[in-house]
Structure formats: structure tokens, C-alpha cells
mmCIF file as Biopython writes it, N, C-alpha, C and O atoms, coordinates in Angstrom:
data_model
#
loop_
_atom_site.group_PDB
_atom_site.id
_atom_site.type_symbol
_atom_site.label_atom_id
_atom_site.label_alt_id
_atom_site.label_comp_id
_atom_site.label_asym_id
_atom_site.label_entity_id
_atom_site.label_seq_id
_atom_site.pdbx_PDB_ins_code
_atom_site.Cartn_x
_atom_site.Cartn_y
_atom_site.Cartn_z
_atom_site.occupancy
_atom_site.B_iso_or_equiv
_atom_site.auth_seq_id
_atom_site.auth_asym_id
_atom_site.pdbx_PDB_model_num
ATOM 1   N N  . MET A ? 1  ? -3.461 -30.601 -12.062 1.0 0.0 1  A 1 
ATOM 2   C CA . MET A ? 1  ? -3.268 -29.182 -12.299 1.0 0.0 1  A 1 
ATOM 3   C C  . MET A ? 1  ? -3.033 -28.937 -13.777 1.0 0.0 1  A 1 
ATOM 4   O O  . MET A ? 1  ? -2.163 -29.551 -14.396 1.0 0.0 1  A 1 
ATOM 5   N N  . ILE A ? 2  ? -3.803 -28.051 -14.318 1.0 0.0 2  A 1 
ATOM 6   C CA . ILE A ? 2  ? -3.662 -27.712 -15.735 1.0 0.0 2  A 1 
ATOM 7   C C  . ILE A ? 2  ? -2.823 -26.452 -15.891 1.0 0.0 2  A 1 
ATOM 8   O O  . ILE A ? 2  ? -1.930 -26.388 -16.736 1.0 0.0 2  A 1 
ATOM 9   N N  . ASP A ? 3  ? -3.117 -25.453 -15.070 1.0 0.0 3  A 1 
ATOM 10  C CA . ASP A ? 3  ? -2.377 -24.204 -15.155 1.0 0.0 3  A 1 
ATOM 11  C C  . ASP A ? 3  ? -0.973 -24.387 -14.619 1.0 0.0 3  A 1 
ATOM 12  O O  . ASP A ? 3  ? -0.743 -25.149 -13.680 1.0 0.0 3  A 1 
ATOM 13  N N  . GLN A ? 4  ? -0.047 -23.683 -15.223 1.0 0.0 4  A 1 
ATOM 14  C CA . GLN A ? 4  ? 1.341  -23.738 -14.779 1.0 0.0 4  A 1 
ATOM 15  C C  . GLN A ? 4  ? 1.818  -22.332 -14.454 1.0 0.0 4  A 1 
ATOM 16  O O  . GLN A ? 4  ? 1.323  -21.346 -15.001 1.0 0.0 4  A 1 
ATOM 17  N N  . LYS A ? 5  ? 2.790  -22.261 -13.553 1.0 0.0 5  A 1 
ATOM 18  C CA . LYS A ? 5  ? 3.421  -20.981 -13.238 1.0 0.0 5  A 1 
ATOM 19  C C  . LYS A ? 5  ? 4.867  -21.253 -12.874 1.0 0.0 5  A 1 
ATOM 20  O O  . LYS A ? 5  ? 5.259  -22.386 -12.595 1.0 0.0 5  A 1 
ATOM 21  N N  . GLU A ? 6  ? 5.636  -20.200 -12.885 1.0 0.0 6  A 1 
ATOM 22  C CA . GLU A ? 6  ? 7.034  -20.338 -12.541 1.0 0.0 6  A 1 
ATOM 23  C C  . GLU A ? 6  ? 7.146  -20.690 -11.053 1.0 0.0 6  A 1 
ATOM 24  O O  . GLU A ? 6  ? 6.288  -20.319 -10.253 1.0 0.0 6  A 1 
ATOM 25  N N  . TRP A ? 7  ? 8.210  -21.407 -10.696 1.0 0.0 7  A 1 
ATOM 26  C CA . TRP A ? 7  ? 8.377  -21.863 -9.312  1.0 0.0 7  A 1 
ATOM 27  C C  . TRP A ? 7  ? 8.439  -20.687 -8.347  1.0 0.0 7  A 1 
ATOM 28  O O  . TRP A ? 7  ? 7.966  -20.786 -7.215  1.0 0.0 7  A 1 
ATOM 29  N N  . TYR A ? 8  ? 9.023  -19.569 -8.791  1.0 0.0 8  A 1 
ATOM 30  C CA . TYR A ? 8  ? 9.201  -18.437 -7.893  1.0 0.0 8  A 1 
ATOM 31  C C  . TYR A ? 8  ? 7.911  -17.660 -7.654  1.0 0.0 8  A 1 
ATOM 32  O O  . TYR A ? 8  ? 7.898  -16.733 -6.844  1.0 0.0 8  A 1 
ATOM 33  N N  . ARG A ? 9  ? 6.831  -18.016 -8.339  1.0 0.0 9  A 1 
ATOM 34  C CA . ARG A ? 9  ? 5.534  -17.395 -8.103  1.0 0.0 9  A 1 
ATOM 35  C C  . ARG A ? 9  ? 4.655  -18.237 -7.171  1.0 0.0 9  A 1 
ATOM 36  O O  . ARG A ? 9  ? 3.489  -17.917 -6.940  1.0 0.0 9  A 1 
ATOM 37  N N  . SER A ? 10 ? 5.225  -19.298 -6.650  1.0 0.0 10 A 1 
ATOM 38  C CA . SER A ? 10 ? 4.471  -20.205 -5.796  1.0 0.0 10 A 1 
ATOM 39  C C  . SER A ? 10 ? 4.595  -19.821 -4.324  1.0 0.0 10 A 1 
ATOM 40  O O  . SER A ? 10 ? 5.691  -19.805 -3.765  1.0 0.0 10 A 1 
ATOM 41  N N  . ARG A ? 11 ? 3.466  -19.515 -3.712  1.0 0.0 11 A 1 
ATOM 42  C CA . ARG A ? 11 ? 3.443  -19.204 -2.281  1.0 0.0 11 A 1 
ATOM 43  C C  . ARG A ? 11 ? 3.882  -20.436 -1.477  1.0 0.0 11 A 1 
ATOM 44  O O  . ARG A ? 11 ? 4.501  -20.297 -0.421  1.0 0.0 11 A 1 
ATOM 45  N N  . THR A ? 12 ? 3.567  -21.629 -1.970  1.0 0.0 12 A 1 
ATOM 46  C CA . THR A ? 12 ? 3.962  -22.859 -1.276  1.0 0.0 12 A 1 
ATOM 47  C C  . THR A ? 12 ? 5.474  -23.004 -1.237  1.0 0.0 12 A 1 
ATOM 48  O O  . THR A ? 12 ? 6.041  -23.343 -0.198  1.0 0.0 12 A 1 
ATOM 49  N N  . VAL A ? 13 ? 6.128  -22.750 -2.360  1.0 0.0 13 A 1 
ATOM 50  C CA . VAL A ? 13 ? 7.595  -22.845 -2.397  1.0 0.0 13 A 1 
ATOM 51  C C  . VAL A ? 13 ? 8.208  -21.837 -1.434  1.0 0.0 13 A 1 
ATOM 52  O O  . VAL A ? 13 ? 9.066  -22.198 -0.628  1.0 0.0 13 A 1 
ATOM 53  N N  . TRP A ? 14 ? 7.777  -20.570 -1.506  1.0 0.0 14 A 1 
ATOM 54  C CA . TRP A ? 14 ? 8.345  -19.549 -0.626  1.0 0.0 14 A 1 
ATOM 55  C C  . TRP A ? 14 ? 8.021  -19.836 0.838   1.0 0.0 14 A 1 
ATOM 56  O O  . TRP A ? 14 ? 8.867  -19.644 1.712   1.0 0.0 14 A 1 
ATOM 57  N N  . GLY A ? 15 ? 6.804  -20.294 1.104   1.0 0.0 15 A 1 
ATOM 58  C CA . GLY A ? 15 ? 6.449  -20.652 2.479   1.0 0.0 15 A 1 
ATOM 59  C C  . GLY A ? 15 ? 7.325  -21.771 3.004   1.0 0.0 15 A 1 
ATOM 60  O O  . GLY A ? 15 ? 7.746  -21.750 4.160   1.0 0.0 15 A 1 
ATOM 61  N N  . GLY A ? 16 ? 7.600  -22.754 2.148   1.0 0.0 16 A 1 
ATOM 62  C CA . GLY A ? 16 ? 8.486  -23.856 2.536   1.0 0.0 16 A 1 
ATOM 63  C C  . GLY A ? 16 ? 9.903  -23.383 2.802   1.0 0.0 16 A 1 
ATOM 64  O O  . GLY A ? 16 ? 10.545 -23.836 3.749   1.0 0.0 16 A 1 
ATOM 65  N N  . LEU A ? 17 ? 10.394 -22.475 1.971   1.0 0.0 17 A 1 
ATOM 66  C CA . LEU A ? 17 ? 11.742 -21.941 2.174   1.0 0.0 17 A 1 
ATOM 67  C C  . LEU A ? 17 ? 11.834 -21.134 3.469   1.0 0.0 17 A 1 
ATOM 68  O O  . LEU A ? 17 ? 12.819 -21.229 4.201   1.0 0.0 17 A 1 
ATOM 69  N N  . VAL A ? 18 ? 10.797 -20.341 3.741   1.0 0.0 18 A 1 
ATOM 70  C CA . VAL A ? 18 ? 10.778 -19.561 4.982   1.0 0.0 18 A 1 
ATOM 71  C C  . VAL A ? 18 ? 10.691 -20.499 6.184   1.0 0.0 18 A 1 
ATOM 72  O O  . VAL A ? 18 ? 11.379 -20.290 7.184   1.0 0.0 18 A 1 
ATOM 73  N N  . ALA A ? 19 ? 9.859  -21.523 6.095   1.0 0.0 19 A 1 
ATOM 74  C CA . ALA A ? 19 ? 9.746  -22.487 7.191   1.0 0.0 19 A 1 
ATOM 75  C C  . ALA A ? 19 ? 11.071 -23.202 7.422   1.0 0.0 19 A 1 
ATOM 76  O O  . ALA A ? 19 ? 11.462 -23.434 8.567   1.0 0.0 19 A 1 
ATOM 77  N N  . LEU A ? 20 ? 11.758 -23.549 6.350   1.0 0.0 20 A 1 
ATOM 78  C CA . LEU A ? 20 ? 13.067 -24.185 6.471   1.0 0.0 20 A 1 
ATOM 79  C C  . LEU A ? 20 ? 14.065 -23.249 7.140   1.0 0.0 20 A 1 
ATOM 80  O O  . LEU A ? 20 ? 14.815 -23.657 8.027   1.0 0.0 20 A 1 
ATOM 81  N N  . ALA A ? 21 ? 14.068 -21.992 6.706   1.0 0.0 21 A 1 
ATOM 82  C CA . ALA A ? 21 ? 14.977 -21.018 7.305   1.0 0.0 21 A 1 
ATOM 83  C C  . ALA A ? 21 ? 14.657 -20.816 8.787   1.0 0.0 21 A 1 
ATOM 84  O O  . ALA A ? 21 ? 15.567 -20.700 9.608   1.0 0.0 21 A 1 
ATOM 85  N N  . ALA A ? 22 ? 13.367 -20.773 9.128   1.0 0.0 22 A 1 
ATOM 86  C CA . ALA A ? 22 ? 12.971 -20.613 10.525  1.0 0.0 22 A 1 
ATOM 87  C C  . ALA A ? 22 ? 13.397 -21.822 11.352  1.0 0.0 22 A 1 
ATOM 88  O O  . ALA A ? 22 ? 13.850 -21.674 12.487  1.0 0.0 22 A 1 
ATOM 89  N N  . ALA A ? 23 ? 13.254 -23.010 10.786  1.0 0.0 23 A 1 
ATOM 90  C CA . ALA A ? 23 ? 13.667 -24.223 11.491  1.0 0.0 23 A 1 
ATOM 91  C C  . ALA A ? 23 ? 15.179 -24.239 11.713  1.0 0.0 23 A 1 
ATOM 92  O O  . ALA A ? 23 ? 15.654 -24.584 12.795  1.0 0.0 23 A 1 
ATOM 93  N N  . LEU A ? 24 ? 15.918 -23.865 10.683  1.0 0.0 24 A 1 
ATOM 94  C CA . LEU A ? 24 ? 17.379 -23.812 10.825  1.0 0.0 24 A 1 
ATOM 95  C C  . LEU A ? 24 ? 17.775 -22.735 11.826  1.0 0.0 24 A 1 
ATOM 96  O O  . LEU A ? 24 ? 18.705 -22.920 12.611  1.0 0.0 24 A 1 
ATOM 97  N N  . GLY A ? 25 ? 17.064 -21.603 11.796  1.0 0.0 25 A 1 
ATOM 98  C CA . GLY A ? 25 ? 17.325 -20.552 12.781  1.0 0.0 25 A 1 
ATOM 99  C C  . GLY A ? 25 ? 17.055 -21.044 14.187  1.0 0.0 25 A 1 
ATOM 100 O O  . GLY A ? 25 ? 17.782 -20.700 15.119  1.0 0.0 25 A 1 
ATOM 101 N N  . GLY A ? 26 ? 16.008 -21.853 14.348  1.0 0.0 26 A 1 
ATOM 102 C CA . GLY A ? 26 ? 15.687 -22.420 15.653  1.0 0.0 26 A 1 
ATOM 103 C C  . GLY A ? 26 ? 16.800 -23.286 16.202  1.0 0.0 26 A 1 
ATOM 104 O O  . GLY A ? 26 ? 16.996 -23.358 17.415  1.0 0.0 26 A 1 
ATOM 105 N N  . LEU A ? 27 ? 17.521 -23.938 15.325  1.0 0.0 27 A 1 
ATOM 106 C CA . LEU A ? 27 ? 18.661 -24.750 15.758  1.0 0.0 27 A 1 
ATOM 107 C C  . LEU A ? 27 ? 19.752 -23.890 16.399  1.0 0.0 27 A 1 
ATOM 108 O O  . LEU A ? 27 ? 20.539 -24.372 17.213  1.0 0.0 27 A 1 
ATOM 109 N N  . PHE A ? 28 ? 19.787 -22.616 16.019  1.0 0.0 28 A 1 
ATOM 110 C CA . PHE A ? 28 ? 20.800 -21.703 16.537  1.0 0.0 28 A 1 
ATOM 111 C C  . PHE A ? 28 ? 20.230 -20.712 17.548  1.0 0.0 28 A 1 
ATOM 112 O O  . PHE A ? 28 ? 20.849 -19.696 17.864  1.0 0.0 28 A 1 
ATOM 113 N N  . GLY A ? 29 ? 19.025 -21.031 18.053  1.0 0.0 29 A 1 
ATOM 114 C CA . GLY A ? 29 ? 18.441 -20.210 19.105  1.0 0.0 29 A 1 
ATOM 115 C C  . GLY A ? 29 ? 17.632 -19.018 18.639  1.0 0.0 29 A 1 
ATOM 116 O O  . GLY A ? 29 ? 17.246 -18.188 19.462  1.0 0.0 29 A 1 
ATOM 117 N N  . LEU A ? 30 ? 17.365 -18.902 17.358  1.0 0.0 30 A 1 
ATOM 118 C CA . LEU A ? 30 ? 16.567 -17.797 16.819  1.0 0.0 30 A 1 
ATOM 119 C C  . LEU A ? 30 ? 15.101 -18.200 16.812  1.0 0.0 30 A 1 
ATOM 120 O O  . LEU A ? 30 ? 14.736 -19.206 16.203  1.0 0.0 30 A 1 
ATOM 121 N N  . GLU A ? 31 ? 14.254 -17.421 17.487  1.0 0.0 31 A 1 
ATOM 122 C CA . GLU A ? 31 ? 12.821 -17.710 17.504  1.0 0.0 31 A 1 
ATOM 123 C C  . GLU A ? 31 ? 12.114 -16.859 16.461  1.0 0.0 31 A 1 
ATOM 124 O O  . GLU A ? 31 ? 12.258 -15.636 16.448  1.0 0.0 31 A 1 
ATOM 125 N N  . VAL A ? 32 ? 11.351 -17.507 15.586  1.0 0.0 32 A 1 
ATOM 126 C CA . VAL A ? 32 ? 10.633 -16.817 14.522  1.0 0.0 32 A 1 
ATOM 127 C C  . VAL A ? 32 ? 9.151  -17.164 14.658  1.0 0.0 32 A 1 
ATOM 128 O O  . VAL A ? 32 ? 8.768  -18.330 14.563  1.0 0.0 32 A 1 
ATOM 129 N N  . SER A ? 33 ? 8.324  -16.148 14.882  1.0 0.0 33 A 1 
ATOM 130 C CA . SER A ? 33 ? 6.889  -16.381 15.068  1.0 0.0 33 A 1 
ATOM 131 C C  . SER A ? 33 ? 6.210  -16.685 13.732  1.0 0.0 33 A 1 
ATOM 132 O O  . SER A ? 33 ? 6.775  -16.456 12.663  1.0 0.0 33 A 1 
ATOM 133 N N  . ASP A ? 34 ? 4.987  -17.207 13.820  1.0 0.0 34 A 1 
ATOM 134 C CA . ASP A ? 34 ? 4.215  -17.478 12.607  1.0 0.0 34 A 1 
ATOM 135 C C  . ASP A ? 34 ? 3.928  -16.196 11.832  1.0 0.0 34 A 1 
ATOM 136 O O  . ASP A ? 34 ? 3.921  -16.200 10.601  1.0 0.0 34 A 1 
ATOM 137 N N  . ALA A ? 35 ? 3.692  -15.103 12.549  1.0 0.0 35 A 1 
ATOM 138 C CA . ALA A ? 35 ? 3.410  -13.825 11.888  1.0 0.0 35 A 1 
ATOM 139 C C  . ALA A ? 35 ? 4.621  -13.358 11.084  1.0 0.0 35 A 1 
ATOM 140 O O  . ALA A ? 35 ? 4.475  -12.868 9.964   1.0 0.0 35 A 1 
ATOM 141 N N  . ILE A ? 36 ? 5.801  -13.509 11.649  1.0 0.0 36 A 1 
ATOM 142 C CA . ILE A ? 36 ? 7.024  -13.117 10.936  1.0 0.0 36 A 1 
ATOM 143 C C  . ILE A ? 36 ? 7.242  -14.022 9.733   1.0 0.0 36 A 1 
ATOM 144 O O  . ILE A ? 36 ? 7.647  -13.553 8.669   1.0 0.0 36 A 1 
ATOM 145 N N  . GLN A ? 37 ? 6.975  -15.321 9.892   1.0 0.0 37 A 1 
ATOM 146 C CA . GLN A ? 37 ? 7.123  -16.249 8.767   1.0 0.0 37 A 1 
ATOM 147 C C  . GLN A ? 37 ? 6.164  -15.874 7.636   1.0 0.0 37 A 1 
ATOM 148 O O  . GLN A ? 37 ? 6.542  -15.897 6.465   1.0 0.0 37 A 1 
ATOM 149 N N  . SER A ? 38 ? 4.927  -15.529 7.986   1.0 0.0 38 A 1 
ATOM 150 C CA . SER A ? 38 ? 3.940  -15.150 6.976   1.0 0.0 38 A 1 
ATOM 151 C C  . SER A ? 38 ? 4.353  -13.862 6.267   1.0 0.0 38 A 1 
ATOM 152 O O  . SER A ? 38 ? 4.249  -13.761 5.044   1.0 0.0 38 A 1 
ATOM 153 N N  . ALA A ? 39 ? 4.816  -12.890 7.030   1.0 0.0 39 A 1 
ATOM 154 C CA . ALA A ? 39 ? 5.251  -11.619 6.440   1.0 0.0 39 A 1 
ATOM 155 C C  . ALA A ? 39 ? 6.465  -11.836 5.537   1.0 0.0 39 A 1 
ATOM 156 O O  . ALA A ? 39 ? 6.556  -11.236 4.466   1.0 0.0 39 A 1 
ATOM 157 N N  . ALA A ? 40 ? 7.390  -12.685 5.962   1.0 0.0 40 A 1 
ATOM 158 C CA . ALA A ? 40 ? 8.584  -12.962 5.158   1.0 0.0 40 A 1 
ATOM 159 C C  . ALA A ? 40 ? 8.202  -13.662 3.858   1.0 0.0 40 A 1 
ATOM 160 O O  . ALA A ? 40 ? 8.758  -13.360 2.802   1.0 0.0 40 A 1 
ATOM 161 N N  . THR A ? 41 ? 7.257  -14.594 3.932   1.0 0.0 41 A 1 
ATOM 162 C CA . THR A ? 41 ? 6.800  -15.288 2.728   1.0 0.0 41 A 1 
ATOM 163 C C  . THR A ? 41 ? 6.198  -14.303 1.740   1.0 0.0 41 A 1 
ATOM 164 O O  . THR A ? 41 ? 6.509  -14.345 0.550   1.0 0.0 41 A 1 
ATOM 165 N N  . THR A ? 42 ? 5.344  -13.422 2.223   1.0 0.0 42 A 1 
ATOM 166 C CA . THR A ? 42 ? 4.721  -12.417 1.361   1.0 0.0 42 A 1 
ATOM 167 C C  . THR A ? 42 ? 5.769  -11.492 0.752   1.0 0.0 42 A 1 
ATOM 168 O O  . THR A ? 42 ? 5.716  -11.190 -0.440  1.0 0.0 42 A 1 
ATOM 169 N N  . ALA A ? 43 ? 6.715  -11.044 1.564   1.0 0.0 43 A 1 
ATOM 170 C CA . ALA A ? 43 ? 7.766  -10.145 1.069   1.0 0.0 43 A 1 
ATOM 171 C C  . ALA A ? 43 ? 8.617  -10.835 0.009   1.0 0.0 43 A 1 
ATOM 172 O O  . ALA A ? 43 ? 8.941  -10.230 -1.013  1.0 0.0 43 A 1 
ATOM 173 N N  . LEU A ? 44 ? 8.977  -12.079 0.239   1.0 0.0 44 A 1 
ATOM 174 C CA . LEU A ? 44 ? 9.791  -12.807 -0.742  1.0 0.0 44 A 1 
ATOM 175 C C  . LEU A ? 44 ? 9.026  -13.051 -2.030  1.0 0.0 44 A 1 
ATOM 176 O O  . LEU A ? 44 ? 9.590  -12.935 -3.118  1.0 0.0 44 A 1 
ATOM 177 N N  . LEU A ? 45 ? 7.742  -13.389 -1.920  1.0 0.0 45 A 1 
ATOM 178 C CA . LEU A ? 45 ? 6.924  -13.614 -3.106  1.0 0.0 45 A 1 
ATOM 179 C C  . LEU A ? 45 ? 6.771  -12.332 -3.915  1.0 0.0 45 A 1 
ATOM 180 O O  . LEU A ? 45 ? 6.869  -12.357 -5.142  1.0 0.0 45 A 1 
ATOM 181 N N  . ASP A ? 46 ? 6.533  -11.218 -3.241  1.0 0.0 46 A 1 
ATOM 182 C CA . ASP A ? 46 ? 6.421  -9.933  -3.929  1.0 0.0 46 A 1 
ATOM 183 C C  . ASP A ? 46 ? 7.739  -9.544  -4.588  1.0 0.0 46 A 1 
ATOM 184 O O  . ASP A ? 46 ? 7.744  -9.019  -5.702  1.0 0.0 46 A 1 
ATOM 185 N N  . THR A ? 47 ? 8.848  -9.796  -3.916  1.0 0.0 47 A 1 
ATOM 186 C CA . THR A ? 47 ? 10.168 -9.503  -4.476  1.0 0.0 47 A 1 
ATOM 187 C C  . THR A ? 47 ? 10.434 -10.349 -5.713  1.0 0.0 47 A 1 
ATOM 188 O O  . THR A ? 47 ? 10.926 -9.847  -6.724  1.0 0.0 47 A 1 
ATOM 189 N N  . ALA A ? 48 ? 10.106 -11.639 -5.629  1.0 0.0 48 A 1 
ATOM 190 C CA . ALA A ? 48 ? 10.307 -12.532 -6.772  1.0 0.0 48 A 1 
ATOM 191 C C  . ALA A ? 48 ? 9.462  -12.094 -7.955  1.0 0.0 48 A 1 
ATOM 192 O O  . ALA A ? 48 ? 9.925  -12.134 -9.096  1.0 0.0 48 A 1 
ATOM 193 N N  . ALA A ? 49 ? 8.224  -11.674 -7.698  1.0 0.0 49 A 1 
ATOM 194 C CA . ALA A ? 49 ? 7.354  -11.201 -8.786  1.0 0.0 49 A 1 
ATOM 195 C C  . ALA A ? 49 ? 7.929  -9.941  -9.420  1.0 0.0 49 A 1 
ATOM 196 O O  . ALA A ? 49 ? 7.904  -9.797  -10.643 1.0 0.0 49 A 1 
ATOM 197 N N  . ALA A ? 50 ? 8.441  -9.034  -8.609  1.0 0.0 50 A 1 
ATOM 198 C CA . ALA A ? 50 ? 9.031  -7.801  -9.135  1.0 0.0 50 A 1 
ATOM 199 C C  . ALA A ? 50 ? 10.275 -8.111  -9.970  1.0 0.0 50 A 1 
ATOM 200 O O  . ALA A ? 50 ? 10.469 -7.527  -11.036 1.0 0.0 50 A 1 
ATOM 201 N N  . ILE A ? 51 ? 11.099 -9.008  -9.499  1.0 0.0 51 A 1 
ATOM 202 C CA . ILE A ? 51 ? 12.300 -9.395  -10.255 1.0 0.0 51 A 1 
ATOM 203 C C  . ILE A ? 51 ? 11.898 -10.040 -11.577 1.0 0.0 51 A 1 
ATOM 204 O O  . ILE A ? 51 ? 12.494 -9.761  -12.618 1.0 0.0 51 A 1 
ATOM 205 N N  . GLY A ? 52 ? 10.884 -10.904 -11.532 1.0 0.0 52 A 1 
ATOM 206 C CA . GLY A ? 52 ? 10.387 -11.530 -12.760 1.0 0.0 52 A 1 
ATOM 207 C C  . GLY A ? 52 ? 9.903  -10.501 -13.764 1.0 0.0 52 A 1 
ATOM 208 O O  . GLY A ? 52 ? 10.159 -10.626 -14.962 1.0 0.0 52 A 1 
ATOM 209 N N  . ALA A ? 53 ? 9.204  -9.482  -13.278 1.0 0.0 53 A 1 
ATOM 210 C CA . ALA A ? 53 ? 8.723  -8.421  -14.163 1.0 0.0 53 A 1 
ATOM 211 C C  . ALA A ? 53 ? 9.891  -7.655  -14.773 1.0 0.0 53 A 1 
ATOM 212 O O  . ALA A ? 53 ? 9.880  -7.347  -15.965 1.0 0.0 53 A 1 
ATOM 213 N N  . LEU A ? 54 ? 10.889 -7.348  -13.967 1.0 0.0 54 A 1 
ATOM 214 C CA . LEU A ? 54 ? 12.059 -6.624  -14.474 1.0 0.0 54 A 1 
ATOM 215 C C  . LEU A ? 54 ? 12.808 -7.438  -15.524 1.0 0.0 54 A 1 
ATOM 216 O O  . LEU A ? 54 ? 13.254 -6.893  -16.534 1.0 0.0 54 A 1 
ATOM 217 N N  . VAL A ? 55 ? 12.945 -8.729  -15.290 1.0 0.0 55 A 1 
ATOM 218 C CA . VAL A ? 55 ? 13.621 -9.596  -16.260 1.0 0.0 55 A 1 
ATOM 219 C C  . VAL A ? 55 ? 12.832 -9.650  -17.567 1.0 0.0 55 A 1 
ATOM 220 O O  . VAL A ? 55 ? 13.420 -9.620  -18.648 1.0 0.0 55 A 1 
ATOM 221 N N  . ALA A ? 56 ? 11.509 -9.731  -17.473 1.0 0.0 56 A 1 
ATOM 222 C CA . ALA A ? 56 ? 10.672 -9.751  -18.679 1.0 0.0 56 A 1 
ATOM 223 C C  . ALA A ? 56 ? 10.814 -8.450  -19.463 1.0 0.0 56 A 1 
ATOM 224 O O  . ALA A ? 56 ? 10.933 -8.473  -20.689 1.0 0.0 56 A 1 
ATOM 225 N N  . ILE A ? 57 ? 10.804 -7.334  -18.774 1.0 0.0 57 A 1 
ATOM 226 C CA . ILE A ? 57 ? 10.955 -6.034  -19.439 1.0 0.0 57 A 1 
ATOM 227 C C  . ILE A ? 57 ? 12.341 -5.927  -20.074 1.0 0.0 57 A 1 
ATOM 228 O O  . ILE A ? 57 ? 12.467 -5.491  -21.218 1.0 0.0 57 A 1 
ATOM 229 N N  . TYR A ? 58 ? 13.364 -6.318  -19.348 1.0 0.0 58 A 1 
ATOM 230 C CA . TYR A ? 58 ? 14.726 -6.286  -19.884 1.0 0.0 58 A 1 
ATOM 231 C C  . TYR A ? 58 ? 14.829 -7.175  -21.129 1.0 0.0 58 A 1 
ATOM 232 O O  . TYR A ? 58 ? 15.422 -6.787  -22.135 1.0 0.0 58 A 1 
ATOM 233 N N  . GLY A ? 59 ? 14.248 -8.358  -21.044 1.0 0.0 59 A 1 
ATOM 234 C CA . GLY A ? 59 ? 14.286 -9.274  -22.185 1.0 0.0 59 A 1 
ATOM 235 C C  . GLY A ? 59 ? 13.609 -8.683  -23.410 1.0 0.0 59 A 1 
ATOM 236 O O  . GLY A ? 59 ? 14.087 -8.852  -24.531 1.0 0.0 59 A 1 
ATOM 237 N N  . ARG A ? 60 ? 12.495 -7.990  -23.197 1.0 0.0 60 A 1 
ATOM 238 C CA . ARG A ? 60 ? 11.791 -7.375  -24.320 1.0 0.0 60 A 1 
ATOM 239 C C  . ARG A ? 60 ? 12.613 -6.240  -24.915 1.0 0.0 60 A 1 
ATOM 240 O O  . ARG A ? 60 ? 12.652 -6.081  -26.136 1.0 0.0 60 A 1 
ATOM 241 N N  . LEU A ? 61 ? 13.263 -5.458  -24.082 1.0 0.0 61 A 1 
ATOM 242 C CA . LEU A ? 61 ? 14.074 -4.347  -24.571 1.0 0.0 61 A 1 
ATOM 243 C C  . LEU A ? 61 ? 15.307 -4.834  -25.318 1.0 0.0 61 A 1 
ATOM 244 O O  . LEU A ? 61 ? 15.766 -4.174  -26.251 1.0 0.0 61 A 1 
ATOM 245 N N  . ARG A ? 62 ? 15.843 -5.971  -24.921 1.0 0.0 62 A 1 
ATOM 246 C CA . ARG A ? 62 ? 17.043 -6.517  -25.557 1.0 0.0 62 A 1 
ATOM 247 C C  . ARG A ? 62 ? 16.736 -7.432  -26.735 1.0 0.0 62 A 1 
ATOM 248 O O  . ARG A ? 62 ? 17.655 -7.865  -27.430 1.0 0.0 62 A 1 
ATOM 249 N N  . ALA A ? 63 ? 15.467 -7.735  -26.972 1.0 0.0 63 A 1 
ATOM 250 C CA . ALA A ? 63 ? 15.076 -8.648  -28.054 1.0 0.0 63 A 1 
ATOM 251 C C  . ALA A ? 63 ? 15.491 -8.073  -29.411 1.0 0.0 63 A 1 
ATOM 252 O O  . ALA A ? 63 ? 15.537 -6.859  -29.609 1.0 0.0 63 A 1 
ATOM 253 N N  . GLU A ? 64 ? 15.783 -8.967  -30.317 1.0 0.0 64 A 1 
ATOM 254 C CA . GLU A ? 64 ? 16.227 -8.557  -31.656 1.0 0.0 64 A 1 
ATOM 255 C C  . GLU A ? 64 ? 15.105 -8.494  -32.666 1.0 0.0 64 A 1 
ATOM 256 O O  . GLU A ? 64 ? 15.296 -7.984  -33.770 1.0 0.0 64 A 1 
ATOM 257 N N  . LYS A ? 65 ? 13.925 -9.007  -32.308 1.0 0.0 65 A 1 
ATOM 258 C CA . LYS A ? 65 ? 12.788 -8.979  -33.227 1.0 0.0 65 A 1 
ATOM 259 C C  . LYS A ? 65 ? 11.741 -8.015  -32.692 1.0 0.0 65 A 1 
ATOM 260 O O  . LYS A ? 65 ? 11.503 -7.931  -31.487 1.0 0.0 65 A 1 
ATOM 261 N N  . LEU A ? 66 ? 11.121 -7.290  -33.615 1.0 0.0 66 A 1 
ATOM 262 C CA . LEU A ? 66 ? 10.094 -6.319  -33.252 1.0 0.0 66 A 1 
ATOM 263 C C  . LEU A ? 66 ? 8.766  -7.005  -33.013 1.0 0.0 66 A 1 
ATOM 264 O O  . LEU A ? 66 ? 8.485  -8.057  -33.587 1.0 0.0 66 A 1 
ATOM 265 N N  . LEU A ? 67 ? 7.964  -6.413  -32.173 1.0 0.0 67 A 1 
ATOM 266 C CA . LEU A ? 67 ? 6.600  -6.877  -31.981 1.0 0.0 67 A 1 
ATOM 267 C C  . LEU A ? 67 ? 5.714  -6.208  -33.026 1.0 0.0 67 A 1 
ATOM 268 O O  . LEU A ? 67 ? 5.974  -5.075  -33.431 1.0 0.0 67 A 1 
ATOM 269 N N  . HIS A ? 68 ? 4.681  -6.899  -33.456 1.0 0.0 68 A 1 
ATOM 270 C CA . HIS A ? 68 ? 3.724  -6.272  -34.375 1.0 0.0 68 A 1 
ATOM 271 C C  . HIS A ? 68 ? 2.327  -6.674  -34.019 1.0 0.0 68 A 1 
ATOM 272 O O  . HIS A ? 68 ? 1.376  -6.249  -34.675 1.0 0.0 68 A 1 
#
């Protein structure tokens, strides 16, 4: 892999976290369908991207050097 991205932009990472949460939920009797897992992964990925954008904007506004 040549291209790099932040860990929170990885669908694989979020899918793994959702699968882990679903597995742990299963231990306590919570049933989570594949459709719900997929929707949760998408929602978490979109949320992480939005947070990343907000942090980037905040960082630019708080920066001490001007862009030219």
C-alpha cells in the first residue's frame, strides 16, 4: 500500500469495531443483524469523517501562521 489515511477513515477498522461490539453484545443476549452492523459501520465512519473535518477547520482557525 502506497497511499495512507488516518485510522479513523478506515471502513475496515470501523467494521471490526462494530463486529467486536456485536460479538460482545451477543455474549449478553443482544442480537445484532448484519444490516444493523453495516449501518452502524457507515454511521460511525461518517461521524469520524465529520469530526476530522471539524478538527481540521478548528486547527486552521487557531493556527498562528497565515496561509498565502
